[in-house]
N, C-alpha and C positions, 0 to 999 in steps of 0.2 A: 267200480268206484262211482259213487254219485257225486254231483257237484256240491262243493262246500261253499256256503254263503256266509260272509261275515258282514254285519251291518255296523258301520262306524258313524260318527257324527254327521258328516256331510257327504258320505259316500258309501258304496256297497262294493265289496270285493267278492268275486266268484272265482273259485279254483276248480278246475275239472280236467279231464283228459283231453289231450289234443289228438284228434283222430276220430274214428268212427267204429262202430260195431264192437268187435272183441278187443280193440286197442284200448288199453288202459296205460298206466305208467309202465307196465311190462306186458307185452302181448303174450297171453297165456299159451297160444298155439305155437309160436316160434321162439319165445323167450326174448325177442327183440325189444330193446328199451325204446319207449316212445316219449314224446314231450308232454309237458303240462301247459295247460291254457290258463292264464291268469288275467282276468278282466276286472277293471275298476270302473264303476259307475259313479260319477260325481254330479251332484246337483248344485249349479252355481247361478249367480246372477249374471246379468248381461255383461258387466265389466270384466268379471272373472272369466266368463266364457271366452271373450276376445283375447284376454291375456293367455289363457291356457291354449287356445287355438293357435295363436301366433307363436308361442313357445314350441309347440309340437311341430308346426310347419318348419320353423327355424331348425329344429333338430333333424327333421326328416330330410331337408334339402341342404344341410350344412351352411345355413346363412350366417354371414358375419353381422356385426352391428349395423352397418349400412343397409344390408338386406332386410333385417328385422325392422328397421325404422321405415324403410320404403314399403315394406309389407303392411305396416300399421297405417301409413297414408293411403295405401290401396284399399284396405278394409273400410277406412273412414270415408273415402271417396265413393265407394260402392254404396255404403249406407246413406250418405248424404245426398246421393242422387247421381247415379251414373248416367252418361249420355244416352245409352241404350241398354238393353238387358246384358249385353256382352262387351260394351265399350265404355272406357272411362278416361277422363282427362288426368294425366299425371305430368304436370309441368310446373314451372316456378309459381304460377298462380295457385295451383292446387296445394303446393307446399305452404305458401303464405296463408291460405285459408285454413289448412290443417293446424299450423302453429297458432293462428289467432283463435281458433276454436278450443285449443288446449292450453291457452295462456292461463297461468296461475295453477296449473296442474301440480299435484304433489305425488311423486317427485316430478320436478320440472324436466322438460326435454332439453337436453344439453347437446351442444356441438352438432347441430343439424343444419348444415349449410346446403346449398344447391349442389355443390360438388359431391357431398356425402349422399345426397338424394339420388344423383345420377349414377353413382357407383352401386347403390342399392337397387336401382331399377335394372342395371345390367345384370345383377345377380338374379333378380326375379325373372328376367328373360332367359338366362342360362338354365334356370330350374323349370322353365316352361310354365311358369305361373301366369305370365303375361306375354303378349307378342305385339310388336309395333304394328300400327295401322299405317296407311299412306299419309295420314296427316301427322305432322310433328307434334309431339306431346300427347298423343292419343294412343291408347293400347287396348287390345282385345284382352279380356279376362278369361282365364281358363275356368269354366264353370265347375270343373271337378274339384277345385281347390278353394275357390272364392265364391261364396253363395250367401244368401240371406236366410239360411236355415237356422235351426236352434238345436241341432244334434249332430254330433260327428264322433266317429270311432277311429282311433289310431291304434294300429296293431304293430308291434315290433317282434320279430322272431329273432331270437339270439341262439345261434348254433355254433358249437365248438368246432373249430377247424379239425379236419381229419388229416393227419400228416402220414405220408407213406413212410415205410421203414427206411427207404433211401434218404428221404429228406431228414428224418430224425438222426440218422447216422452222420450225415454231412454236417448237421448243426453241432454235433458233438466232436467233429473233426476225426471221425472214424471212417473206415472203408468197409464195404460189404464184401465178405468172402463167400463165394459160392462154392460149395463142396460137391 
């Protein structure tokens, strides 16, 4: 099976086998079912790139609304001028500067207090996107997730759980009888 390429308005979708060599949707040698690799290439402007990037990071790390808001401030702070290549100030002053820079934004930024910002920073720390430095309000940035690049690929593998026969019987309220 060769790759299938579908060109749409602002994106390109490629569908192909997941695996190598003789692995296609079904391995011809063993009959084993393999996966399919679906890749979407989107070409977007700077604002759309940041929105999609933030949305995918949020999904990947299960960020809540405060985490997403704090991640937006983090990205803005890195672009606006980080203290060093890997260090950024994320304090009440950074939040004030972010809100001032985004005043009049459509849609407006709502309910973004310092308390919400701190909860969001805690989520970013838990997700290992940032780490505290010895100075209060300053954080190291994980360069694997926050960078000044213009291309990123997110892959999600969805695999159906394989239940054992015993688990399936217990879920139905039945017992296994060994004869």
